KEVO-588799 format. One line per 5 residues: number of its first residue (from 1); for each residue y, z negated, x of C-alpha. Coordinates in Angstrom, 3 decimals, always signed. Example, Ala and Ser with C-alpha at 12.3 -4.5 7.8 and 13.67 -1.06 7.14 Angstrom:
<sites>
1	-4.500:-7.800:+12.300; -1.060:-7.140:+13.670 .
</sites>
This chain:
<sites>
1	+8.806:-270.899:+252.292; +9.922:-268.259:+249.836; +11.504:-269.450:+246.615; +11.870:-267.353:+243.477; +14.491:-268.578:+241.021 .
6	+14.119:-267.145:+237.538; +12.528:-267.617:+234.137; +8.983:-267.164:+232.885; +10.179:-264.686:+230.243; +11.799:-262.295:+232.728 .
11	+9.673:-259.228:+233.514; +11.381:-258.843:+236.906; +10.582:-262.462:+237.784; +6.931:-261.901:+236.862; +6.907:-258.726:+238.960 .
16	+8.382:-260.602:+241.926; +5.694:-263.279:+241.650; +3.015:-260.583:+241.445; +4.481:-258.844:+244.538; +4.107:-261.990:+246.671 .
21	+0.708:-262.949:+245.173; -0.772:-259.520:+245.906; +0.303:-259.822:+249.542; -0.898:-263.427:+249.772; +2.584:-264.590:+250.744 .
26	+3.079:-268.201:+249.646; +6.055:-268.841:+247.370; +7.490:-271.453:+245.053; +8.652:-270.397:+241.590; +11.576:-272.383:+240.188 .
31	+12.066:-271.939:+236.438; +15.803:-272.133:+235.818; +15.123:-273.324:+232.265; +13.593:-276.490:+233.715; +15.633:-276.991:+236.888 .
36	+18.696:-275.042:+237.981; +19.659:-274.547:+241.619; +21.290:-277.514:+243.295; +24.723:-277.129:+244.889; +23.043:-276.803:+248.304 .
41	+20.519:-274.193:+247.150; +23.207:-272.169:+245.387; +25.481:-272.288:+248.451; +22.575:-271.288:+250.704; +21.814:-268.237:+248.529 .
46	+25.478:-267.171:+248.371; +25.918:-267.615:+252.136; +22.761:-265.599:+252.906; +23.827:-262.799:+250.545; +27.354:-262.814:+251.981 .
51	+25.871:-262.260:+255.440; +24.213:-259.043:+254.302; +26.871:-257.860:+251.815; +29.977:-258.587:+253.864; +31.784:-261.328:+251.959 .
56	+31.276:-264.325:+249.720; +33.086:-262.529:+246.865; +30.656:-259.581:+247.172; +27.722:-262.007:+247.103; +28.988:-263.696:+243.927 .
61	+29.580:-260.292:+242.343; +25.999:-259.238:+243.181; +24.616:-262.426:+241.599; +26.359:-261.857:+238.255; +24.279:-260.184:+235.542 .
66	+26.720:-257.647:+234.153; +24.455:-257.131:+231.138; +24.521:-260.793:+230.128; +25.702:-261.642:+226.614; +28.490:-263.865:+227.914 .
71	+29.472:-261.650:+230.869; +32.999:-261.462:+229.461; +33.397:-265.191:+230.164; +33.292:-264.476:+233.908; +34.352:-260.823:+234.229 .
76	+38.096:-261.408:+234.433; +38.208:-264.643:+236.410; +39.670:-264.901:+239.911; +37.066:-264.749:+242.681; +37.611:-268.449:+243.383 .
81	+36.769:-269.355:+239.777; +33.781:-266.994:+239.441; +31.616:-268.982:+241.858; +32.086:-272.247:+239.941; +31.519:-270.556:+236.556 .
86	+28.352:-268.871:+237.858; +27.012:-272.152:+239.254; +27.671:-273.938:+235.953; +26.007:-271.165:+233.891; +23.080:-270.106:+236.080 .
91	+20.643:-269.528:+233.260; +22.903:-267.224:+231.284; +24.847:-265.411:+234.030; +22.558:-264.995:+237.069; +20.919:-261.649:+237.721 .
96	+17.226:-262.408:+238.185; +15.120:-262.878:+240.179; +16.983:-264.621:+242.980; +14.642:-264.864:+245.972; +15.301:-266.953:+249.048 .
101	+13.444:-266.875:+252.340; +14.460:-270.028:+254.175; +18.187:-270.560:+254.538; +19.081:-267.237:+256.141; +17.740:-264.575:+253.778 .
106	+18.224:-264.048:+250.050; +18.022:-261.207:+247.535; +19.027:-260.709:+243.940; +17.100:-258.448:+241.584; +14.010:-256.487:+242.558 .
111	+14.151:-255.887:+246.323; +10.583:-255.047:+247.366; +11.692:-253.151:+250.487; +13.453:-256.272:+251.784; +10.597:-258.559:+250.757 .
116	+8.092:-256.462:+252.706; +9.672:-257.824:+255.898; +9.332:-261.449:+254.770; +6.395:-263.610:+255.847 .
</sites>
């Protein structure tokens, strides 16, 4: 089952939902304003991204919204501290949408080319 983590106000999150709806691919939308990712979900996303990006630090870096208002609160932290800060501030620091296909595949941002291979 595909999960889309995001907010209802995000245009990219709406576009991601539309992408899967148009292709009749079932998905679950999780509004981060109502329920943030659990520790297990967050770890699963980071691990899946690390597999495709090369390292856990690269995965965390990809998940950070560099345009966020409070980006400076995470920009200069050590890699080990960034992951905890990002988990604690998902709503304000995550680049959206975060899409997860099972436990082995995840994307951040608009990634239609990757999603086309998901069922």
